[in-house]
Structures are given as C-alpha cells and as structure tokens.
N, C-alpha and C positions, 0 to 999 in steps of 0.2 A: 471394334472399326470405331475409334474418335472420332465423333462430331466436328462438323466446322465449326458451329457455336464456342464451343473450344477450345477450337487451333488458335482461333480468335482471339478468347480472353485471354490466350497464355500468351499474342504477341506472335504465332507462329505464321510466317504472311505467305498466303495460297497462290496459286494461278490454276484459274479454270480453260472454261472450255465454253461457246454460245456448241448446242447441240441439233441444229432447225433438218432436219433426214431426220423420218423418221423410220430407225433405221436405231435398234438394242443392241444389236452388236461396237455404234460406236463407243456407248460404253466402254468396255470389254477395251476398244482400243485409243482412247484414253487416257485411260489406264492404267495402259501398256504402255505408255510411252511418259507418264510421272503426272498430270495432272494432279492434280489435289483434288477436283470438283470438277461432274456439269453441270451447266446449267439449260436441259433443252428450255428452249423461248416457243411458250405458244402464245407470242406476244405479233415475232413478224417470220413463224414457217408457219406449215400444218400436221399439227403436230395438237392430236387431245386427250385426251385423258387415258383410254386405253394405249398410248404410244409411251407415255411418261412412267405409266404402267408397268409394260415392258419392261423399262432403261430401271425404274425401281430394281427392278430382279435381280436384272443382270448386273447390278450397283453392290448387289448384295454376291456375290458368287468375286469380285471382282473388291472391293473392300471401299468403295470408294462413294463419293457425298451423292447426293442430287437436288441442288436447288434451281426449279424449275422458276420461270418467269410468266409468271399470269398472265392473261390479257386483258385482267379489266382488274377490279378492284373489287368481287363477285364473295361472297364469302363463306356463300353453301362447296365452289371450285373448291375455294383457300383448303376449307376442314376436309374434303376429299382428298386430293393432293396430299394431305397431310397423313389425314390417314393410310395411304398405301406405303409412307413412308421414306414421300419425301423429307429432306432434312429443314425443309425452315422453303421460302417462297424469295422473291423476288419484286417486288409490285412496280408496277413503271409508273408516271405523271403524278407522284406526292409533292404534294402541293401543298398543305395545309397540316398545323398542327390539328386541327379535327377525323380530315384522313388519316392518320399514322398513328389518334386513335385508333381511331374503327379496324383500324390493320389489327392492331397487335390487337384486341378482343376474338379478333376473329378465329387467328392463332390460340389463345387459349381458352381451356374448357371452363375456367370463373368467371368469361367476358363473353359465353354463346355459341358459341367452337358446339355442335352439338358431339355430348361425350359416347362414341363404347366402347374396349379394348377389341373389336372380333379383327376389325382388318388388321390389316401387314405390321406393322406399325407397333401392336403391340400380340407381333403372333400370331397369334388370330384367335385369343383369349390364355394364350400359354402363360401369360406377361402377368397377368392379376389390374384389376382395376387399380389397385390405391401405385401398383408396379409403374403401369402405363401412364398413367397420372402424373407421375416423375418427372422419367424421365421423358416424355413431350416440355410440359414445362423447361426442364433444360438443355431440352439437346434442339429443340425449334428454333432456325435466327429469323430472326423478322429483319428484313433485309429492304427499306424500301427506298429506288431510284430518285433523285435531283437531276431532274431533266429540262426544265424551265425559268421564268423569268418569275412568276409568284413559288415554285420551290426554294430558287434561291434568295429569295427576300423575306421568304418565312424560310432557311434551310436554323436557324439556332432553334426557335422551338420547334420544326418535326422533328428536331437532334436531342430534344431536352425531355420528350413522350417517353415519359417509365414504358419497358419490355420493347426501348426499339433497339437490334442492334447493332444494324452497319447501314452505314450510306453509302450507293452507287450513284457515278455521277455517269450519264446519258451523252457524251458529249458533244452529237450530229446533231440532238431534238434543242438542247441547251445549247448552240449558237444558233437555230434558226430563233430559235423563242428570240434571244436579245441579237437576230441580224447582223449578226459581226464573223466571223470572217474561221472557217476552220480552216487551218491553226491562225490564230491572232491572239497577240499582246493581251485582246480585253475580255478573251474565251480565258485565256489563261488568270488572268487575275480573277472571272469568277471563281471554276474550277477551284482555287485555293482560296475561294472563303466560305468554299461546302462542306474542303478538306477542315479547315480552321472551325467549322462550328463543329459536324464527329468530333474531330478530338478536343474540345471543349470539355462538349456534354461524356466522353468515353467510350465514340459508339467506333468502331470499324472501320474506314471508311477506304472504300474499289473504287474502280473507273473502269470504262472497256477502252481498251488498246486495241491496237492493228496485228503487231504485232511484239515482241521478245525482248527487241533492246527499245521499243516504247515501253512496257513494265517494267522491266527495271530499273527509269529510269522514273517513273512515277511510287513503284517502288523507296526508288533511295528520298525522295517528295517529302513519304511521310506517308504516302498512301499503304494498305494491309492485302489486300489480297489483290485480282485484275481480274482482268474476263480481256481473253487474247487469241480475238480472232473466230469464229464462229468454222465448225464441219465443213461446209463451204467453203470459204472463202479461203482459208492453208488445205481443201485440197484440188480449190484452184491453182493460187501461187504456184507450190510443186507441180503441179502437171506442168504450169507454164515457164520453169523455168529448166524443167527435166525435158522437155519438148525446144528449147531452146538451145538448149546441147545436145540436143542429138542431131539440130537444122537449121543453126543460125543461120542462114540463110533464105530461111523464111520465114518475111511477119507478120 
C-alpha cells in the first residue's frame, strides 16, 4: 500500500472522510466507496485508542491509509497511534512554530518518540529495527491543523518547520476565531493566506469541506487534499434525501 505521505509528495490529490462512529466496518465501507484515506476523529467523537486500533486492523485488509485526528498534542498518545499502524497524525489548533516543532519531534524516533519495532507498525518485530525506523521516517505524515487567529498569523513560520508534511484548514473554528461569517470574503482571504504559506514551504495543503462539489472547488484552488464530511453527516444527508424522495409530503 502506497502511504498517504508518498501520494501527497508526488502530487496525487487525495479525498478522505472523518469517521466519528466507533465501528471499524466503516473503514471497509469507505474504501469500497473509493475514499483515498479515512480520518478517525478522536477530537470530536467517542473514539479511543482501541477503536482506532480496530480501524487500522480493518484498513490493512482494505488497503486504505488511516490518519487519526488526535484530541490534543500529547506525544505519548501520538506515539501509540503510530505504533499501532496509523499512517500519520492530524493535530488540531496548531498556533505556533514551537508547537509544530514539538509535534514533529513526537513522530520521530530521534526526536523523543519511544522506539520499539514490536507493534503492528513494525509487523510485530518481523520488519527488523533498521527497516522499521526507516519506514516510519518515510511513511509517517505530520499534518497540522490551522484554525485560529494565532495559527493564521504564524502560518508561514509553522509551514517552514522541518518535518511538517502538510497543513490542514479548519474553516469553522477559523471563522469563529476571526469573528467572521462562514462563508465570508474575510474567511476566504484567510484560507488563501494559509494555502499560500503551505505552498511556499512545499507543504501539501488540505481543508475540510461539506461535500464533493466544495472539494472539487478547493482542489481547483490549489489544495492537495480534502476531508469531505463525516460518516455521520453523509449518512444523515443520504437518509434525509431518500426519505424525502419516498414521502415528499412529510417535512
């Protein structure tokens, strides 16, 4: 399986989905639907390490990368997620270059992450220590989410930190932090600033969108990847659409 980091590095545009329901079968369904990756949302959903562990296990059969969004910046949790086979991390509310440097260090064995080749990510020891260390360096994606005024002001510095692979825009929190509408011209300007910072530093820029049409517009704008809704939002929309088609007289 080609890693998400490798795909983005070669310019292959990627579309994923947030998974908020603690059911690993959703990984297989997302893969069958053609998603390029899944992002278990540990920040805004009742997912813990065991849920993501099961999702990564299902992903191995489906050949789809798993990029968890962590609930904070805890290096211990980050290390455990990478050990169980997640292909990277998506970290919310990164506001400074110092935070970015600490998060990069949390993903690197030479930066403070504890080393053991025995977990799933090292094929339970079969990969060997040297190969495992090299593979993690090549395959682990460090994606940092910019979604507040401080992050916007420091976007260039965050993007320039060595080891940062990707930036990700959270439009909803960014609009709240800036005190502007969602959507609004002011928000669009802020998003464009983050995109420019990432492109200048050679980072793959991603963004959250509600639907595929919005994703297409963002990819045309220059974004390299997008997360389109979630299992919850997409299922709700599909059920509402079909119920309306069946009973248009019921509002």
